[in-house]
Every structure is written in structure tokens, then in C-alpha cells.
Kinemage of the C-alpha trace (Angstrom):
@kinemage 1
@onewidth
@group {chain A} dominant
@subgroup {mainchain}
@vectorlist {calphas} color= white
{ca met a 1} P 114.233 87.053 119.643
{ca val a 2} L 113.742 90.508 118.770
{ca ser a 3} L 111.847 92.643 121.802
{ca met a 4} L 110.667 95.845 121.564
{ca leu a 5} L 108.795 97.971 123.867
{ca val a 6} L 106.163 99.362 121.847
{ca ser a 7} L 106.768 103.324 124.060
{ca glu a 8} L 109.538 102.752 122.083
{ca leu a 9} L 108.856 102.724 119.235
{ca ser a 10} L 107.886 105.249 116.180
{ca thr a 11} L 103.985 105.209 114.755
{ca ala a 12} L 105.850 104.152 111.050
{ca lys a 13} L 108.619 101.118 112.666
{ca leu a 14} L 104.910 99.722 115.393
{ca his a 15} L 102.894 100.152 112.803
{ca ser a 16} L 105.151 98.441 109.850
{ca cys a 17} L 105.237 94.969 112.744
{ca leu a 18} L 101.819 95.327 113.498
{ca leu a 19} L 100.715 94.607 109.587
{ca gly a 20} L 103.890 92.770 108.901
{ca ala a 21} L 102.901 90.004 111.550
{ca ile a 22} L 99.404 89.922 111.999
{ca gly a 23} L 98.096 89.021 108.488
{ca pro a 24} L 96.133 87.749 106.305
{ca arg a 25} L 93.506 90.151 106.639
{ca pro a 26} L 90.362 89.908 104.891
{ca ile a 27} L 89.683 93.363 103.335
{ca ala a 28} L 86.777 95.939 103.371
{ca phe a 29} L 86.127 97.376 99.579
{ca ala a 30} L 84.323 100.049 101.383
{ca ser a 31} L 81.900 102.331 99.332
{ca thr a 32} L 80.347 106.075 100.576
{ca met a 33} L 78.881 108.359 99.398
{ca asp a 34} L 79.219 112.625 100.839
{ca ala a 35} L 76.689 114.574 101.921
{ca gln a 36} L 77.113 116.449 97.743
{ca gly a 37} L 76.189 112.918 96.443
{ca arg a 38} L 79.543 112.262 95.129
{ca pro a 39} L 80.559 108.590 95.373
{ca asn a 40} L 84.440 107.676 97.012
{ca leu a 41} L 85.412 103.348 97.005
{ca ser a 42} L 88.582 102.385 99.184
{ca pro a 43} L 90.423 99.210 101.255
{ca phe a 44} L 90.727 98.788 104.356
{ca ser a 45} L 92.210 95.773 106.015
{ca phe a 46} L 91.581 96.257 109.822
{ca phe a 47} L 87.817 94.046 109.118
{ca asn a 48} L 85.911 91.425 110.076
{ca val a 49} L 82.922 90.342 111.013
{ca phe a 50} L 81.640 90.195 114.161
{ca ser a 51} L 78.420 89.657 114.981
{ca ala a 52} L 75.977 87.112 112.830
{ca asn a 53} L 72.997 88.187 115.214
{ca pro a 54} L 72.501 90.928 114.381
{ca pro a 55} L 74.823 90.863 111.203
{ca val a 56} L 77.576 93.624 112.341
{ca leu a 57} L 80.919 94.268 110.031
{ca ile a 58} L 83.867 96.508 111.866
{ca phe a 59} L 86.522 98.099 109.170
{ca ser a 60} L 88.813 100.388 111.059
{ca pro a 61} L 89.992 103.639 108.411
{ca ala a 62} L 93.313 104.881 110.506
{ca arg a 63} L 94.306 108.811 110.925
{ca arg a 64} L 96.872 108.743 108.408
{ca val a 65} L 100.808 108.089 110.054
{ca arg a 66} L 102.505 110.247 108.470
{ca asp a 67} L 100.167 114.168 109.297
{ca asn a 68} L 97.279 113.014 110.694
{ca thr a 69} L 94.437 113.761 109.127
{ca thr a 70} L 91.322 111.490 108.284
{ca lys a 71} L 90.233 110.030 105.160
{ca his a 72} L 86.776 110.448 103.237
{ca thr a 73} L 86.108 107.434 104.168
{ca leu a 74} L 85.321 108.103 108.093
{ca glu a 75} L 84.403 111.983 107.179
{ca asn a 76} L 81.466 110.141 105.086
{ca val a 77} L 79.929 107.813 107.372
{ca leu a 78} L 79.916 110.404 109.180
{ca glu a 79} L 77.837 112.417 107.352
{ca thr a 80} L 75.685 109.637 106.064
{ca lys a 81} L 75.449 106.784 108.202
{ca glu a 82} L 75.647 104.332 105.380
{ca val a 83} L 78.486 102.322 103.466
{ca val a 84} L 78.208 99.415 100.604
{ca val a 85} L 81.461 96.654 102.195
{ca asn a 86} L 82.748 94.700 99.296
{ca val a 87} L 84.169 91.758 98.679
{ca val a 88} L 87.873 91.790 96.815
{ca asn a 89} L 88.500 88.721 94.882
{ca tyr a 90} L 91.937 87.847 92.638
{ca asn a 91} L 90.120 89.661 89.934
{ca met a 92} L 89.710 93.026 90.787
{ca val a 93} L 92.539 92.882 92.930
{ca gln a 94} L 94.633 95.428 90.681
{ca gln a 95} L 92.049 98.364 90.223
{ca met a 96} L 91.289 97.210 94.030
{ca ser a 97} L 94.364 98.721 94.639
{ca leu a 98} L 94.793 101.608 92.508
{ca ser a 99} L 91.854 103.129 93.755
{ca ser a 100} L 93.833 102.815 96.824
{ca thr a 101} L 95.944 106.253 95.178
{ca glu a 102} L 94.889 109.224 97.102
{ca tyr a 103} L 92.337 111.951 94.978
{ca gln a 104} L 91.331 114.384 95.250
{ca glu a 105} L 87.996 114.936 97.912
{ca gly a 106} L 85.617 114.317 94.828
{ca glu a 107} L 87.159 112.198 92.639
{ca asn a 108} L 85.517 109.364 91.891
{ca glu a 109} L 87.006 106.683 92.270
{ca phe a 110} L 84.397 103.994 90.701
{ca val a 111} L 85.841 105.416 87.576
{ca lys a 112} L 89.789 105.935 87.870
{ca ala a 113} L 90.037 102.423 88.430
{ca gly a 114} L 87.689 101.356 85.737
{ca leu a 115} L 84.839 99.467 88.052
{ca thr a 116} L 81.536 100.278 87.399
{ca met a 117} L 79.363 101.859 89.746
{ca leu a 118} L 75.912 99.795 90.473
{ca lys a 119} L 72.958 100.988 92.422
{ca ser a 120} L 71.644 99.745 95.773
{ca asp a 121} L 68.936 98.923 97.245
{ca ile a 122} L 68.742 100.380 99.727
{ca val a 123} L 71.185 102.513 101.268
{ca lys a 124} L 73.215 105.513 98.954
{ca pro a 125} L 76.241 103.941 98.186
{ca phe a 126} L 77.155 102.805 95.429
{ca arg a 127} L 78.504 98.847 94.617
{ca val a 128} L 80.979 97.483 93.120
{ca ala a 129} L 79.754 94.979 89.756
{ca glu a 130} L 82.516 93.693 89.775
{ca ala a 131} L 82.722 92.304 93.428
{ca pro a 132} L 81.578 88.117 94.285
{ca val a 133} L 79.930 89.486 97.507
{ca gln a 134} L 78.123 92.435 99.061
{ca phe a 135} L 77.280 94.371 101.522
{ca glu a 136} L 74.900 97.348 101.897
{ca cys a 137} L 75.350 98.687 105.033
{ca lys a 138} L 74.013 100.690 108.078
{ca val a 139} L 76.739 101.926 109.963
{ca thr a 140} L 75.162 102.023 113.679
{ca lys a 141} L 78.320 103.250 115.850
{ca val a 142} L 81.486 104.638 114.666
{ca glu a 143} L 84.531 104.707 117.809
{ca ala a 144} L 87.638 106.781 117.895
{ca leu a 145} L 90.746 104.956 119.227
{ca gly a 146} L 93.236 107.685 119.381
{ca lys a 147} L 93.741 111.307 118.182
{ca asp a 148} L 96.888 110.633 117.118
{ca gly a 149} L 98.709 109.809 113.930
{ca gly a 150} L 97.684 105.851 112.951
{ca ala a 151} L 94.694 105.968 116.018
{ca gly a 152} L 91.555 103.531 114.311
{ca asn a 153} L 88.621 104.492 114.299
{ca leu a 154} L 86.273 101.928 114.041
{ca ile a 155} L 83.202 101.665 111.663
{ca phe a 156} L 80.670 99.891 113.078
{ca ser a 157} L 78.621 98.298 109.878
{ca glu a 158} L 75.221 96.558 110.272
{ca val a 159} L 74.446 94.144 107.124
{ca leu a 160} L 71.199 95.289 105.778
{ca lys a 161} L 71.603 93.005 102.645
{ca ile a 162} L 73.556 91.275 101.290
{ca his a 163} L 74.196 90.112 97.023
{ca val a 164} L 76.248 87.095 95.767
{ca asp a 165} L 77.267 86.383 92.429
{ca gln a 166} L 75.553 83.271 91.564
{ca glu a 167} L 79.106 82.013 89.903
{ca val a 168} L 80.358 81.674 93.691
{ca leu a 169} L 78.145 79.418 94.499
{ca asp a 170} L 78.309 75.820 94.844
{ca glu a 171} L 76.068 73.135 94.738
{ca asn a 172} L 73.770 73.659 97.469
{ca gly a 173} L 72.970 77.822 97.556
{ca gly a 174} L 76.405 78.101 99.540
{ca ile a 175} L 79.371 80.401 99.064
{ca asp a 176} L 82.021 77.918 97.151
{ca gln a 177} L 84.849 78.900 98.971
{ca tyr a 178} L 87.633 78.433 95.646
{ca lys a 179} L 84.841 79.876 93.166
{ca ile a 180} L 85.243 83.044 95.235
{ca asp a 181} L 88.558 83.309 95.107
{ca gln a 182} L 89.559 86.189 97.730
{ca val a 183} L 91.863 87.853 98.137
{ca ala a 184} L 94.095 89.149 101.701
{ca arg a 185} L 96.309 91.339 103.044
{ca met a 186} L 99.910 91.151 104.657
{ca gly a 187} L 102.501 92.810 105.318
{ca gly a 188} L 104.310 95.086 102.902
{ca asn a 189} L 103.120 95.259 98.704
{ca trp a 190} L 102.696 91.142 99.975
{ca tyr a 191} L 98.712 89.771 99.286
{ca thr a 192} L 97.745 86.575 99.574
{ca arg a 193} L 95.301 84.252 97.175
{ca ala a 194} L 92.822 81.897 99.872
{ca asn a 195} L 92.988 79.130 96.925
{ca val a 196} L 96.768 79.416 95.542
{ca gly a 197} L 99.068 81.056 97.788
{ca met a 198} L 101.252 83.884 98.576
{ca phe a 199} L 101.171 87.112 95.514
{ca glu a 200} L 103.292 90.627 95.270
{ca val a 201} L 100.563 93.429 93.859
{ca pro a 202} L 103.093 97.340 93.787
{ca lys a 203} L 101.555 100.013 96.311
{ca pro a 204} L 100.253 102.629 93.841
{ca ile a 205} L 102.331 105.561 93.453
{ca ser a 206} L 103.381 108.085 95.548
{ca ser a 207} L 102.424 110.587 93.127
{ca leu a 208} L 98.812 110.326 91.380
{ca gly a 209} L 98.303 107.260 88.177
{ca ile a 210} L 96.398 107.913 85.666
{ca gly a 211} L 93.508 106.129 86.191
{ca val a 212} L 92.104 103.544 83.826
{ca asp a 213} L 89.671 106.661 82.970
{ca arg a 214} L 92.634 107.925 81.071
{ca ile a 215} L 93.675 104.856 79.286
{ca pro a 216} L 92.540 105.500 75.395
{ca glu a 217} L 89.416 104.104 75.089
{ca arg a 218} L 90.396 101.246 72.164
{ca ile a 219} L 92.765 99.582 74.284
{ca arg a 220} L 90.167 99.934 78.177
{ca leu a 221} L 87.954 97.934 75.274
{ca ser a 222} L 89.709 95.385 74.970
{ca ser a 223} L 88.750 91.520 74.947
{ca ile a 224} L 92.637 90.532 75.948
{ca leu a 225} L 93.103 92.472 78.082
{ca thr a 226} L 91.668 92.111 82.073
{ca gly a 227} L 90.035 94.116 84.886
{ca asn a 228} L 93.841 93.654 86.544
{ca asp a 229} L 96.037 94.613 83.288
{ca leu a 230} L 93.731 97.961 83.396
{ca gly a 231} L 94.183 98.643 87.245
{ca met a 232} L 98.114 98.008 86.319
{ca leu a 233} L 98.303 100.300 83.072
{ca gly a 234} L 96.436 102.463 85.727
{ca asn a 235} L 99.158 102.841 88.551
{ca ile a 236} L 101.305 104.748 86.208
{ca glu a 237} L 102.175 109.086 86.360
{ca lys a 238} L 103.536 109.591 82.990
{ca leu a 239} L 103.253 107.562 79.933
{ca pro a 240} L 106.214 106.910 77.453
{ca thr a 241} L 107.082 109.419 75.433
{ca pro a 242} L 107.374 108.605 71.833
{ca glu a 243} L 111.617 108.367 71.564
{ca glu a 244} L 111.372 105.579 74.698
{ca ile a 245} L 109.458 104.547 72.326
{ca his a 246} L 110.946 104.479 69.280
{ca ala a 247} L 114.374 102.700 70.879
{ca phe a 248} L 111.962 100.085 72.605
{ca val a 249} L 110.270 98.638 69.485
{ca asp a 250} L 113.777 98.872 67.671
{ca gln a 251} L 115.658 96.845 69.973
{ca asp a 252} L 113.193 94.229 70.640
{ca leu a 253} L 112.946 92.142 67.107
{ca glu a 254} L 109.759 89.730 68.460
{ca val a 255} L 107.775 93.742 69.420
{ca lys a 256} L 109.118 94.944 66.208
{ca ala a 257} L 107.515 92.536 63.772
{ca ile a 258} L 104.281 92.347 65.890
{ca leu a 259} L 103.721 95.723 64.878
{ca arg a 260} L 104.659 95.190 61.589
{ca ser a 261} L 101.263 91.944 61.410
{ca gly a 262} L 99.068 94.713 62.381
{ca asn a 263} L 97.553 92.457 63.855
{ca gln a 264} L 95.784 94.374 67.399
{ca glu a 265} L 95.176 90.641 69.092
{ca lys a 266} L 99.014 89.633 69.037
{ca ile a 267} L 100.278 93.013 69.852
{ca glu a 268} L 97.987 93.097 73.374
{ca gln a 269} L 98.405 89.541 74.127
{ca lys a 270} L 102.521 90.699 74.302
{ca ala a 271} L 101.477 93.698 76.318
{ca gln a 272} L 99.096 91.309 78.627
{ca ala a 273} L 102.904 88.813 78.736
{ca phe a 274} L 105.245 92.239 79.932
{ca leu a 275} L 102.148 93.547 82.656
{ca lys a 276} L 102.033 89.197 84.161
{ca lys a 277} L 105.938 90.577 84.594
{ca asn a 278} L 105.379 93.932 85.635
{ca glu a 279} L 106.628 95.345 83.396
{ca val a 280} L 103.912 98.159 83.233
{ca phe a 281} L 105.983 101.068 81.438
{ca ser a 282} L 107.300 98.174 78.407
{ca ala a 283} L 103.460 97.087 78.076
{ca trp a 284} L 102.964 100.758 77.794
{ca lys a 285} L 105.240 101.110 74.701
{ca val a 286} L 103.353 97.887 72.867
{ca leu a 287} L 100.186 99.088 73.022
{ca leu a 288} L 101.270 102.927 71.995
{ca ala a 289} L 104.051 102.197 69.529
{ca asn a 290} L 101.165 101.807 66.769
{ca thr a 291} L 99.258 104.825 67.550
{ca leu a 292} L 102.713 106.537 65.964
{ca lys a 293} L 103.266 107.780 62.660
């Protein structure tokens, strides 16, 4: 048994230990809007439901450990007192992860992650159309737990309206726990899929990923590539150069044959196979190779 006094640990070490030990944690995919009407979308795993009457969800955007700054979500709810909490399932986990990239203030994470903005009925923030359940909430209280880096800020969110995708309901109208296919956060890069088990999602790169909106339209509108595939493709800092693409194709006879066939469906399926092995750069090379002369 390794025993540690909290007072002797750095905040970063303590943060890692807490998140590694306490999980899996549900994810609040929080949609907010600033006072200027600009959307913001970000996931938080310090989250749960704490009351049914009244229905209250609480999530906590912590102050950044590295520089003690606050997140746009916290700033927005303090200004507007509204939030939509979206439930994350496996089909959107890569796009959810991409949205956690720290884009500049005012950048629309819906667009960067390739997710659909759906107008809410009561509150101003948009819902995530791809989310199986969406909670429109008014913020009744924000409680700061400290002033230093790593300190949480409890956002008390009273649910005003619930939207549930019919596809996740059972024959009795309840939410089928297999169909909803939820994911939860663990330590490091690890997540767990409720109806399967653990899997890994690499954290968004520290520098900005290009975003789904920068993916060429013919790829973005593919009938083969999924939202998760697009999320992975969008989480890359820069595209491969023509020289890198040519060298890759010359060394892979299978890829060369697929490209020679001109079959776009097979090209995208091959790229998807690379994505399943987490070889994102290779997937990009396959997708871009047929655009080179």
C-alpha cells in the first residue's frame, strides 16, 4: 500500500490520482451561450444527478491546474444562467473528445467537432442533435470550491425539459440501458463503454486540431465514415504533405491497388480500417492520395 499525504502532493499529481481512482464517471456534454449569443460546447466528467424533485444535475468545470484560469462554460453560465446537458454515447465519443480542445473564445465547438446544433425549446443554448438524451436546464447556483488551480465550481442545473431519442427506448417507453450505449470517463486517456467495457481515446493534441469543419466536403459527407471517424480525422494538427502521401502509397501495394481502382467506397473503407487501428495519419494519406496528380 502506497500512502500519500495530500499536503505533500502537487496539484497535478493529486488530480491524476483522483481521476485514476474514481471512475467510471458520467459525462456532462455541456452546451452554453455567452452574453453575445455565441455557442460553446465542452465535456465535463465531474458530473452526476443529485435530485429528482426538483430534478437537479450538478457538474463542475475546474479551474485549470496549469495557469489557474477558468473555462468558457463557467463564464457563460455565470452570465446567462442557462445550460443544456447532453448525454454522450459511443457513436459520438470521438467528436465529444475533439470538442474538449481549447479553441479560442468565440470559436464554435459544434462546428469544429462536426456536431449538429439543435434549437432548444426553453433555454437559449443549443442541444446536440446526435446526443441520445438532452436536458434543458436553468442554473440555480454556482458554488466555487476554491480559488487556486484545480478548484471545482459546482453548477447546480435544474432540469426544465428532457428530450429522449426514441431509438433508445424499450417497449415500455423507458430508456434501454443497452440501446443508449453510454460512455464514461476514467483516468488518463481511458473511457468505458457501459455495454461492452474499457477502451482508449487519445486526448486532443495540445496544439489545435484542424476540426471537422476543415475536412474536405467529399470526405465529410461520406456515407462510409462515421461521426467518430470524422472526429479522429479532425483531431490532427496538419495534413500530410504530397511527398509524405506519395511515399506512403509507393510502399503499400494494397493501398496502391485500391487507389488505382478508383472505387471511392473502397478507398474510404481502407481509411476507416486505419482509423480503427488509430493510424489517423495513414487514413488521411489514403483519403488524400486520389486528389494528387
